[in-house]
N, C-alpha and C positions, 0 to 999 in steps of 0.2 A: 402376863401383860406384855412382856418383852417379846415373846414369840409372836404375839398378835401384831405388834408394830412391824416386825421383820416381814411378816406375811403381807401386810398392807403396803409396805415399801416395795416388795417384789412385784405385787400386782400393778403398782403405778409404773414401775420401770418397764414391765412387760407390755403394758398398754401403750406407753409412749413409743416403745420400739416398734410395735405393730403399726401404729399410726404413721411413723416415719417411713416404714417399708411400703405401706399402701400409698402414701403421698408420693414417694419417689417413683413408684412403678406406674401409677395411673394418672394422678393429677399433674405431675411435673411433665410427663410425656405429652399429656393433652395440651398443656400450655405451650410446649415446644411445637406441637403440630399446628396449633392456631397461629403462632408467630410465623412459622414457615409458610403457611397458606397465605397470610397477609403479605409476606415479602414477595411471593410468587405473583399475587394479584397486582401488587404495586408495580412490579417489573413489567408485567404484561400490559399495563396501562401506559407505559412510557415507550414510545417508538424510537428506535435508533436509526430509522430510515429517513433520509432527506431527499425530496424530489427536486428536480431541476436545479442541480448544483451550479453555482456561479461564484467564482473567486477571481479577484484581480489585484495586482500590485505593480508598483513602479519602483525600480531600484535607483540608487544614487546617480547612475550613469544615464538615466532616462529611458532604460529599456522596460517595456511593459510586458507582463505575463498574465494571460487570462486563461482560466480553466473552466470548461463547461462539462456537465455530465448529466445523463438521464436521471441517475440517482446515486446517492452515496450512503454507505452504511458506516455509522460511527463505531469505532473500536472502544468498548467500555473500559478496557484496561488503559488505553492511551487515547483519551478523548480528542486529541488534536489530529489523530489519524482517521482518514476516511477511505473506505474501499469503494472505488467508483466503477460504474457500469456505463458503457457507451460514451467514451471520453473524447472530447475535442479540446485542443489547446492552441493558443496563438502566442507566439513570441514576437513582439513588435520591437525590433532593434532600432535604436536611435540613429545609428549610422549605417544601416544596411536594410535589405529587404526583409519582409516578414517570413517567419517559419510557421507552418501549420502542422500539427500532429494529431493523428486520429488513431484510436485503439479500442479494442473491445473492453479492456479493463484497466484500472489504474489504482495506485496507492498514493494518496496525497497527504502531505503534512501541512496543516493550516498555519503552523507557526513559522516555518521557513520556506514554504511553497515547493519544497523538494517533491518530485513526482516520479513514480515508476510506472511506465506504460507497459502493458503486456498483451500479447496475442493480437495478431493482425495489425501490427504497428505500421503506420504510413506517415512518412515525413516528407513534406514538400517545401522546397526553397528555390525560388526562381525556376530555372529549368532542371533542377536537380530533384530526384526522387529516391528515397531510401525506404525499403520495406524490411522488416525484421519481426522478431517475436518478443523483443525486450529492449526497453530504452530507460536508462537512468538519467534523469535531468535534474540538475541542481542550479538554482538561481544564485546561490551564494558563491559557488565555485565557477559559475558561468560556463558550464560544460555539459555536453551530452555524450553519454557512453552507450553506443548502440551495439547490440549483440544478438546472437542466435539466428542463424540463417539470414545473414545480412546480404542484401542485393542493392547495390547503388547504381543508378542509371542517370546519365546526362545526355546531352545531344550527340556526343561522340562515342561514349564507352558504356559498357555494362561491367560492373565490378562485383565480384563475390569474395567475401571475407568473413572471418569470425567476429571481428570487432572493429568498429570505427569510433574514434574519440575525437570530438570536435570542441575546440575552445571558442566560445561565442564572441569573446573580445578580440582576440588576435587572429581568429579564423584558422589557426594552426590545426592540422588534421593528422591523426595517426591511424594507419590502417594496418592490421596485422592478423596473424593466425595464432591460435593457442599453441600449436605444435610447430616447432622450428622446421621440421621436415616438409611441412605443407607450405605452399606458396599462394599468395594472393592471385586470384584468377581475374584477368581482364580481357574482355571481348571488345575489340575495336569495330564499331559499326561500319566504318569506311573500308575495312578490309574484308568485307563479306563474311563476317562471323568467324574469322580465324582467331583462335585463342592465343593469348599470350600469358605467360606466368612470370611474375616479377618477384624479386626478393622482398622480404619483410622490411 
């Protein structure tokens, strides 16, 4: 009788073990597959593309900043960040003329309105025009840092440099090259295109 009980107990343990193995290998994997399919379907139904983007804000000094874009793509990791396409921005300064910025692409933070403009960047301010490949604009620090193939043009001069930093409040401007051995290049239009090189 004792031997029979041991045999019966062994059969029960073996059966439970087999059931656990089969469940883990097939049923649990199937549940995981169904869950993953549901997550994919749910993600596909949620679009992260915004058409006709339009944001605007006014700071404490009365300066207004407006951003337009053909479309914006939301970063799922950082929902406040939008990757923009075909961007146009206007900076309406309270005590000065407006600044217009156009670029192919942009990275925009909807929390603080900081914007990075990239590729075919065009900046227009009265009779001043700046073209470059990169512009870091911050409303909080009231500054524009323009870099990568910078060409500045006004009625009198054409200037080529690596970086132009502009403070929107004070209008202070820094123009410099990355390497000290290189000099900022200025072409005076009134001198029939004779180049001048100045110190940083």
